[in-house]
N, C-alpha and C positions, 0 to 999 in steps of 0.2 A: 319585525321580520328581518330588518337589516342586521340587528344584533345577533339573531339566530344564525343567519348566513355567515356572518363574520366569525362567530364561535365555531361553526362547523368547518370553515376554511382553516382556522387556526389549529383545530385538532387534527385535521388532515395534514397540515404542514408539519405538526409535531411527529406524527407517525412516519411520514415520508422522510423527515429529518433523521429519525433514529435508524431507519433502514439504510439510508444513504450514508450515515455516519459509520455504520459497520463496514461498508464497502471502502470508505475512505481510510478506515483503520487498517484494513488488510493491505491496501496498496502502499501504505506508509510503513508497515512493520519492517520490511526488509531494509529500508533506508535507516530506520531507527536502530536496528541491530548492528549493521555494518558501521555506522557512525559512532554509536554508543559503546560498542564492544571492541571493534577493531580500529577505530579512529580513521576510517576510510570514508571520504565524501564521494559516494558513488553517483556521479552525475549521469551515468549510463543506466541508472535504475529504471527510468521511464521507458527506455527502449525494450527492456526485458518485459515490462508490463505490456507494451505494444505487441511483442512476439507472442505473449500468452493469448491475446485477442485473436491473432492470426492462426495460432494453433487450433483454437476452437472453431474458427471458420473453415480451415482445411479439413478437420475431422468431420465437421457437419456436411460439407459439400462432397467429400470423397467417400466417406464411410457411413454417413447418415447418423453420426453419433451426437446425442444430445449434449449440450454444454455442461450439464451436470456430470456426465461421464468424462467429458474433456477436462473438467476441473480436477478429477481424480488422476487422470493420466498426466496432467501438467506437473503434479508433485514430483514424481521420479524423474521426468524429462528435464525439468528446470533445475532440480537438485544436481543432476549430473552436469548440466551446463554451468552451474555455479561452481562446482568443484573444479572443472576444467579452467574456468576463468581465474579462480583463485590460485590454482597451481601455476598457470602460465603467465599471469599478469599481476594479480592483486598481491601475491606474496612478495613481489619485487617492488610494487608501488608502495606498500606499507612501510618499507624501509627507506624510501626516498623522501624528498621534501614534499610538502603538501602541494606546492605549485606543480611539481613534476607529476604527482599523482593525479591532480585535476586535469592536466593536459593529456595524460595517457587515457584516462577514463572518458574524456571528451572525445578523444580519437575513437574509442570503442563505440560511443554514441553515434558518431558520424558514419562509421563503417556499417553498423547495424541498420541505421536509418536508410542509408544509401542502398544496401542490399534489399531491404524491404520494399523500397520504391521500385527497384528493378524487377522484383518478383511480383508484387501486387499492384504496382502503379500508385498514383495518389488518389484514386477513386475512393469515395467513402463507402464503407461496407456495413452491413447489419447482419445479425444472426437471425435468419428467418425460421424460427421454430414455431410449432403449432400454437403455443401459448403466449406468443409475443404481445398480443393485445388483450390477453385475458386478465380479469381482475376479480378479486373477492370483495364482498361487501359485508363488513362487520360493524354492527351498531351504527349504520349509516355512513361508515368510513370506507371508501374504496381503496383497496390495496392492489397495486399492479403485481401480478403473479411473478413476472421476471424479477422485479425488484425484491420481492419477498424471498424468492429462491436464492438470489445473489447474496442477500443479507444473511440468510441462514448458513450458506456455505462459508461466508466470511466469519461468522460467529463461531462456527465449529472449529475452523482452522486457528482462530485466535485463542480459543480455550485450550485446544490441544497443545499449541506452542507454549502457552503460559504454564500448563501442567508439566510439560517436558522440562522447562527451565527451572521450575520450582521443586519438582519431585523426583528427578532422576539424578544419578551420579554425574552424568555428562552435563546436565543442566546446571548443577551446582558448581562444577568445574568451570563452566562458561561464565557463571556469575562471578566466581573468584577472579577469573582472568579479566573481566570487565572492571573490577575494582582496582587491581594492580597486576599488570601482566608480568612484570619482572618477579614479583613475589610468588606468583602462581608458578612460574617456571622453576624457581628455586625450590619450591615445595614438591616438585616432581611432576607437575602437570605438563603434558605435551601441548604447548600453546599453538604450535604450528598445525598440528592435527585438528585442534579445536577451531582454529581459524578457518580451516577447510570446511568443517561442519557448519560453522556459523554462516559463511558465505553461501554454502549450498542451501541452507534453510532460508536465508534471506532471498535468494534467487527463486526458490520454490514459491515463496509467498508472493513474489512479484508476478510470476507466471500465472498462478491461480487468480491473483488480482486482475490480471488482464482478461482472463476468461469471464469473471463476474462483471467487470466493466462492460464487456462486449454484450452481455445480456441486457444491459440497461441503455447504453449509449452507442450511437454510430461511431465508427473509428476509421482512421486512415494512418499511414506511416508517419505523418508529421503532426499528428494530434497529441502525441505523448508529452509534449512540453507542458501542456496544461496539467497533466497528472504529476509531472515532476514538481511543478510549483505547489500543487496541492499537498503532495507528500512532504515537502520541506516545511510547509505551513503547519501541518499536523505535528511533525517531529519537533519543531521549534516550540510550539505551544505545549506539547506533551512532555518534553524533556528527552534526554538521550537514553536509549537502551531500555526504557521501562515499558513493557507491554501494556500494563494496566493504565498507565498514564497516557500512552498512545491511544488506547481505547477511549478514554475519557475525552481526549482532544479530538479524536475523529468524530465522536458523537456530538461534541460541542460544535464543531465546524458544520456538520450536517444539519443540526438544528438551526444554527444561525442562518445558514444559506436558505433553507426552506421557509423559516418563519419570516425572515427579512423580505423574501419575495412576495409574501402575502401583505405585509405591513407597509412596504415601501415600493416605489417604482423599481423595475428590474435593474436599471443602471446603477442603483445605489448598493445592490447586494454585495458585489465584490469589494466595493469601497469599505463596507462595514466589516467584512471578514478580514481584510488586510489591516484595517484600523486596529482590530483585536490583536493581530500579530505585532504591530508596533507597540501597543500598550504592554503586551506581555514581555517583549524584549526590554522595555524600559523598567518595568516593575520587577520582573524575575528574570535573571540572566539565563535560567535554564528551564523556563516554562513552568508547568504544573509540578514538576519534580521538586522545585523549590530549593535546590542545593547545587553546588558546583561539582559534586562527585557523581560518577555514573552508578546507577542503581537499577537492579532488575527485580 
């Protein structure tokens, strides 16, 4: 009986880990793109995720819109936010020293967080939708409906972005810029315009990531630091700029988190995950990518 229960819990953990891993992939994609393609360490990335959560909250409370619809709306809204940020700040930060860039983006983080606290206070919020406590049971495995929907949205967006980068002219130009920006510029590619596109896409994925996180977890304006740490963890393990490696890393982190919570006391879960980070940094300087060059 004990063996059966343990096996059932393990399978449940594997399913939850895969679903959670897809969400972790989505919230990490933008950071991976900006760091791997543009060389910008966007420490304000998590505040954009947080704004995505509050966008879903506002649309739900004021207009009664389901978070699924909010995820669709978040794409153009946050793309435009990303374009404005790139044009007003990031284009200048990219030419400055890394220290200057970090300070400017940390300033953006502080401003956005402060504005969010003024607008929404520090109270914890949840998205109260009709299916918040609903679940499906398949082969004895219970799957929370909000987590399933969040993972599905994340998977669709990841696949669309990967297809865009691999199958379109703009995507191929972005990949060329990631390999060698100067060579791409010499060959006639408008790297400034592509940087605008990349940062817009990265910000859009962060906004949608915030929406799907809000479907699973409670949130507040100061909770975003946890997701910043998690996004950096996924990017370091997955390597710079690679969507597929980011997906593998996100799934790996999700599986390790959920399986570890079944096999070990909860206080060891984060220790195990960050131990993986340390080992990865020691063994492979660029995570699962396994090389020192940026590859998409």
